[in-house]
C-alpha positions as CSV (number, residue, x, y, z in Angstrom):
1,X,-49.6,-9.0,-51.8
2,X,-47.9,-5.8,-51.1
3,X,-50.0,-5.0,-48.1
4,X,-49.5,-8.6,-46.7
5,X,-45.7,-8.2,-47.1
6,X,-45.9,-5.0,-45.3
7,X,-47.9,-6.3,-42.7
8,X,-45.5,-9.2,-42.0
9,X,-42.6,-7.0,-41.9
10,X,-43.8,-5.7,-38.7
11,X,-43.3,-8.9,-36.5
12,X,-40.0,-9.5,-38.3
13,X,-38.6,-6.2,-37.4
14,X,-39.8,-6.6,-34.0
15,X,-38.3,-10.0,-33.5
16,X,-35.0,-8.7,-35.2
17,X,-35.0,-5.8,-32.5
18,X,-35.3,-8.4,-29.7
19,X,-32.7,-10.4,-31.1
20,X,-30.4,-7.3,-31.1
21,X,-31.3,-6.5,-27.6
22,X,-30.7,-9.9,-26.4
23,X,-27.0,-9.9,-28.0
24,X,-26.3,-6.5,-26.5
25,X,-27.4,-7.9,-22.9
26,X,-25.2,-10.9,-23.4
27,X,-22.4,-8.7,-24.2
28,X,-22.7,-6.6,-21.2
29,X,-23.1,-9.5,-18.9
30,X,-19.7,-11.0,-20.5
31,X,-18.0,-7.6,-19.9
32,X,-19.2,-7.6,-16.4
33,X,-17.8,-11.2,-15.8
34,X,-14.5,-10.3,-17.4
35,X,-14.2,-7.3,-15.0
36,X,-15.0,-9.5,-12.1
37,X,-12.3,-12.0,-13.0
38,X,-9.7,-9.3,-13.5
39,X,-10.8,-7.9,-10.0
40,X,-10.6,-11.4,-8.3
41,X,-7.3,-11.8,-9.9
42,X,-5.9,-8.6,-8.6
43,X,-7.3,-9.2,-5.1
44,X,-5.7,-12.6,-4.9
45,X,-2.4,-11.2,-6.0
46,X,-2.6,-8.5,-3.2
47,X,-3.5,-11.3,-0.6
48,X,-0.5,-13.2,-1.8
49,X,1.8,-10.2,-1.4
50,X,0.3,-9.4,2.1
51,X,0.6,-13.0,3.2
52,X,4.2,-13.6,2.3
53,X,5.1,-11.0,5.1
54,X,3.8,-13.3,7.8
55,X,4.4,-16.8,6.3
56,X,6.8,-19.1,8.0
57,X,10.2,-19.3,6.8
58,X,10.7,-22.0,4.1
59,X,7.4,-21.9,2.4
60,X,7.5,-22.2,-1.3
61,X,5.7,-19.8,-3.5
62,X,2.8,-22.4,-4.2
63,X,2.4,-23.0,-0.6
64,X,2.4,-19.3,0.1
65,X,-0.4,-18.8,-2.5
66,X,-2.5,-21.8,-0.9
67,X,-1.7,-20.1,2.5
68,X,-2.8,-16.7,1.4
69,X,-6.1,-17.8,-0.4
70,X,-7.0,-20.1,2.7
71,X,-6.5,-17.2,5.1
72,X,-8.5,-15.0,2.9
73,X,-11.4,-17.7,2.8
74,X,-11.1,-17.9,6.5
75,X,-11.5,-14.3,7.1
76,X,-14.3,-14.0,4.8
77,X,-16.0,-16.9,6.7
78,X,-15.4,-15.1,10.0
79,X,-16.9,-11.9,8.6
80,X,-19.9,-13.6,7.4
81,X,-20.6,-15.3,10.9
82,X,-18.1,-14.7,13.7
83,X,-20.1,-16.8,16.1
84,X,-20.3,-19.8,13.9
85,X,-18.9,-23.0,15.7
86,X,-17.4,-25.6,13.3
87,X,-16.8,-28.2,16.0
88,X,-18.6,-30.7,18.2
89,X,-21.3,-28.2,19.3
90,X,-22.4,-28.2,15.7
91,X,-23.2,-31.9,15.8
92,X,-19.9,-32.7,13.9
93,X,-16.8,-33.6,15.7
94,X,-14.0,-31.4,14.2
95,X,-10.7,-32.8,14.0
96,X,-9.2,-29.2,14.4
97,X,-11.3,-28.9,17.7
98,X,-10.2,-32.4,19.1
99,X,-6.6,-31.6,17.8
100,X,-6.3,-28.5,19.8
101,X,-8.0,-29.9,22.9
102,X,-5.3,-32.6,23.1
103,X,-2.6,-30.3,22.4
104,X,-3.8,-28.2,25.4
105,X,-4.4,-31.3,27.5
106,X,-0.8,-32.5,27.0
107,X,0.7,-29.1,27.0
108,X,-0.8,-28.2,30.7
109,X,-0.1,-31.6,32.1
110,X,3.2,-30.9,33.0
111,X,2.2,-27.6,34.8
112,X,-0.5,-29.3,36.8
113,X,1.7,-32.3,37.7
114,X,4.5,-30.1,39.1
115,X,2.1,-28.0,41.1
116,X,0.3,-31.2,42.5
117,X,3.6,-32.7,43.5
118,X,4.9,-29.2,45.0
119,X,4.6,-30.7,48.6
120,X,6.7,-33.8,47.7
121,X,9.6,-31.6,46.1
122,X,9.7,-28.8,48.7
123,X,7.2,-29.4,51.5
124,X,8.0,-26.3,53.7
125,X,7.9,-23.9,50.7
126,X,5.4,-25.1,47.9
127,X,5.1,-21.4,47.0
128,X,8.7,-21.8,45.7
129,X,8.0,-24.6,43.5
130,X,4.9,-22.7,42.1
131,X,7.3,-19.8,41.3
132,X,9.7,-22.1,39.6
133,X,6.9,-23.4,37.5
134,X,5.8,-19.8,36.5
135,X,8.9,-17.6,36.2
136,X,10.3,-19.1,32.9
137,X,6.8,-18.5,31.4
138,X,7.3,-14.8,32.2
139,X,10.3,-14.6,30.1
140,X,9.0,-16.7,27.2
141,X,5.8,-14.8,26.7
142,X,7.3,-11.4,27.6
143,X,10.0,-12.0,24.6
144,X,7.8,-14.1,22.4
145,X,6.5,-11.2,19.9
146,X,10.2,-10.5,19.4
147,X,11.3,-13.9,18.1
148,X,8.3,-16.2,17.4
149,X,8.3,-15.3,13.7
150,X,11.8,-16.3,13.4
151,X,11.1,-19.9,14.7
152,X,8.6,-22.0,12.8
153,X,5.8,-23.8,14.7
154,X,7.0,-27.5,14.1
155,X,10.4,-26.5,15.5
156,X,8.8,-24.8,18.7
157,X,6.6,-27.9,19.1
158,X,9.4,-30.4,18.8
159,X,11.5,-28.5,21.4
160,X,8.4,-28.4,23.7
161,X,8.2,-32.1,23.6
162,X,12.0,-32.6,24.2
163,X,11.9,-30.1,27.2
164,X,8.7,-31.9,28.6
165,X,10.5,-35.1,28.7
166,X,13.7,-33.6,30.2
167,X,11.5,-32.0,33.0
168,X,9.8,-35.2,34.0
169,X,13.1,-37.2,34.0
170,X,15.0,-34.4,36.1
171,X,12.3,-34.1,38.7
172,X,11.8,-37.7,39.1
173,X,15.3,-38.7,39.3
174,X,16.8,-35.6,40.7
175,X,18.6,-36.0,44.4
176,X,18.7,-32.4,45.6
177,X,16.2,-29.7,45.8
178,X,18.0,-27.5,43.3
179,X,18.1,-30.2,40.6
180,X,14.4,-30.9,41.0
181,X,13.5,-27.0,40.9
182,X,15.5,-26.7,37.8
183,X,13.4,-29.6,36.4
184,X,10.4,-27.6,37.3
185,X,11.6,-24.5,35.5
186,X,12.4,-26.6,32.4
187,X,8.8,-27.7,32.3
188,X,7.5,-24.3,32.8
189,X,9.8,-23.1,29.7
190,X,8.3,-26.0,27.6
191,X,4.7,-25.3,28.5
192,X,4.6,-21.5,28.1
193,X,6.4,-22.0,24.7
194,X,3.6,-24.5,23.8
195,X,0.8,-22.6,25.2
196,X,1.7,-19.2,23.5
197,X,2.5,-21.1,20.2
198,X,-0.9,-23.0,20.3
199,X,-2.9,-19.8,21.0
200,X,-1.1,-17.8,18.2
201,X,-1.7,-20.8,15.6
202,X,-5.5,-20.8,16.5
203,X,-5.6,-17.5,14.7
204,X,-5.6,-19.5,11.4
205,X,-8.8,-21.4,12.4
206,X,-12.2,-20.7,13.6
207,X,-11.6,-19.1,17.0
208,X,-13.9,-20.6,19.4
209,X,-13.3,-24.0,18.0
210,X,-9.8,-24.1,18.1
211,X,-9.4,-22.4,21.5
212,X,-11.9,-24.3,23.4
213,X,-13.4,-27.2,21.3
214,X,-16.6,-25.2,21.4
215,X,-16.8,-25.3,25.2
216,X,-17.0,-21.6,24.8
217,X,-20.5,-21.7,23.2
218,X,-22.0,-23.3,26.4
219,X,-22.0,-19.9,28.0
220,X,-21.0,-16.8,26.2
221,X,-19.5,-14.1,28.5
222,X,-19.3,-10.4,28.2
223,X,-16.3,-8.3,29.3
224,X,-18.3,-7.1,32.3
225,X,-18.8,-10.9,33.2
226,X,-15.1,-11.3,32.9
227,X,-14.4,-8.6,35.4
228,X,-16.9,-10.0,38.0
229,X,-15.3,-13.5,37.9
230,X,-11.9,-12.3,39.4
231,X,-13.9,-10.4,42.1
232,X,-15.7,-13.6,43.1
233,X,-12.2,-15.4,43.1
234,X,-10.9,-12.8,45.6
235,X,-14.0,-13.1,47.8
236,X,-13.2,-16.7,47.9
237,X,-9.6,-16.2,48.6
238,X,-10.7,-14.1,51.7
239,X,-13.1,-16.9,52.8
240,X,-10.6,-19.7,52.5
241,X,-8.0,-17.5,54.4
242,X,-10.5,-17.0,57.3
243,X,-11.5,-20.4,57.3
244,X,-7.8,-21.4,57.7
245,X,-7.6,-19.3,60.6
246,X,-11.0,-19.8,62.6
247,X,-11.9,-23.3,61.1
248,X,-15.5,-22.7,60.8
249,X,-16.2,-25.2,57.9
250,X,-13.8,-28.1,57.7
251,X,-15.7,-31.1,56.0
252,X,-15.4,-32.3,52.5
253,X,-18.0,-29.9,51.2
254,X,-15.2,-27.3,50.9
255,X,-14.2,-29.3,47.8
256,X,-17.3,-27.8,46.0
257,X,-16.1,-24.1,46.6
258,X,-12.5,-25.3,45.6
259,X,-14.1,-26.7,42.3
260,X,-16.0,-23.2,41.8
261,X,-12.4,-21.5,42.2
262,X,-11.3,-23.7,39.3
263,X,-14.3,-23.0,37.1
264,X,-13.9,-19.4,37.6
265,X,-10.4,-19.5,36.6
266,X,-10.9,-21.5,33.7
267,X,-13.8,-19.5,32.4
268,X,-11.8,-16.3,32.5
269,X,-8.9,-17.9,30.7
270,X,-11.3,-19.3,28.0
271,X,-13.5,-16.7,27.2
272,X,-10.8,-14.1,27.4
273,X,-9.1,-15.5,24.6
274,X,-12.4,-16.0,22.6
275,X,-13.2,-12.2,22.9
276,X,-9.7,-11.3,21.5
277,X,-10.2,-13.9,18.7
278,X,-13.6,-12.4,17.9
279,X,-12.7,-8.7,18.2
280,X,-9.2,-8.2,17.2
281,X,-8.6,-7.7,13.4
282,X,-7.5,-10.8,11.4
283,X,-4.1,-9.6,10.6
284,X,-3.3,-8.9,14.3
285,X,-4.9,-11.7,15.8
286,X,-1.9,-14.0,15.9
287,X,0.3,-11.5,17.6
288,X,-2.6,-10.6,20.3
289,X,-3.4,-14.3,21.1
290,X,0.3,-15.0,21.9
291,X,1.1,-11.7,23.7
292,X,-2.2,-11.7,25.9
293,X,-0.8,-15.0,27.5
294,X,1.7,-12.8,29.4
295,X,-1.1,-11.4,31.3
296,X,-2.3,-14.8,32.9
297,X,1.3,-15.5,33.6
298,X,1.8,-12.6,35.6
299,X,-1.3,-13.1,37.6
300,X,-0.3,-16.7,38.4
301,X,3.1,-15.2,39.6
302,X,1.5,-12.7,41.8
303,X,-0.8,-15.5,43.3
304,X,2.0,-17.8,43.8
305,X,4.0,-15.1,45.7
306,X,0.9,-14.3,47.7
307,X,0.7,-18.0,48.5
308,X,3.9,-18.0,50.2
309,X,3.0,-15.3,52.5
310,X,-0.5,-16.8,53.2
311,X,0.9,-20.4,53.8
312,X,3.6,-19.0,56.3
313,X,1.1,-16.9,58.2
314,X,-1.4,-19.9,58.5
315,X,1.3,-22.1,59.8
316,X,2.2,-19.6,62.4
317,X,-1.5,-18.9,63.5
318,X,-2.1,-22.8,63.9
319,X,1.4,-23.4,65.3
320,X,2.2,-25.9,62.2
321,X,5.3,-27.3,61.0
322,X,6.2,-29.7,58.3
323,X,7.6,-32.8,60.0
324,X,9.5,-30.1,62.3
325,X,10.6,-27.9,59.4
326,X,9.4,-24.3,59.5
327,X,7.8,-22.9,56.4
328,X,9.8,-20.7,54.0
329,X,8.0,-17.6,55.1
330,X,7.6,-17.6,58.9
331,X,5.4,-14.7,59.1
332,X,7.4,-13.4,62.2
333,X,6.9,-16.6,64.2
334,X,10.0,-18.1,65.8
335,X,10.4,-21.5,65.3
336,X,13.4,-22.3,67.5
């Protein structure tokens, strides 16, 4: 009996030892989970503190916490897969993508309408209309980094809508050139305010989706490609100017090249901002997207000034007037 008891005590001791080891392991796991919860709580508190500096005026503490958590989650998602697209290109039509696409369409409509109707406003100086349609943008975008954080997004967008209505009404009903050009300038102010605001706001969403409704994923461009496209645009500028002088190509097939010019400009615009969205640190992205819009405005302004000179010289070379009126820039030609 003693021998059997001694023999049976071996497995019991072993079983007891295994149970004790399992209890110890569970204690270790519980301690690790506790430490992890403390670390998460500390990280969340730090994120909330950081987020409070960049939140819009008027947000409550609860809204601030939610905004901070959402921003942290968004940054983590971008870090895991910066090329991931959440919009139509993934097969699911994203409300965010559609929303930004509609905002961009409506915001840019006034700019396009004013340029298209420039000849009706100031026939002999369409370049002047183009300048009126861009100079206020230069002021808005150059000053935006110094005051955008003081004006909430919803206030800016409401102002854009009101100014757009004022622009269209003034240009349509204005009886003098000065009044109509003022209306064009009002529209330019509204458009630039909206553009810079929407670009900055896209920093809080998936970059490519918000900026282009996933159109950017159709053709991903590098920095080298982006430098090449303006060079191609310059080549086409020289071609169209030479064609305006010597008339070696004059049928409707020229529209195809004009379409290419638009594609090049649009591609540079879209992919430039996509590169910023992907490469700039999350905490600087909102500022960078709004500030970078100044560059395209400077380019447009330079192009408009160049257009006034080219138009005047082409009129002079071809002995043209606009219903007897000389162009704003005569290129040295005497129209008397």
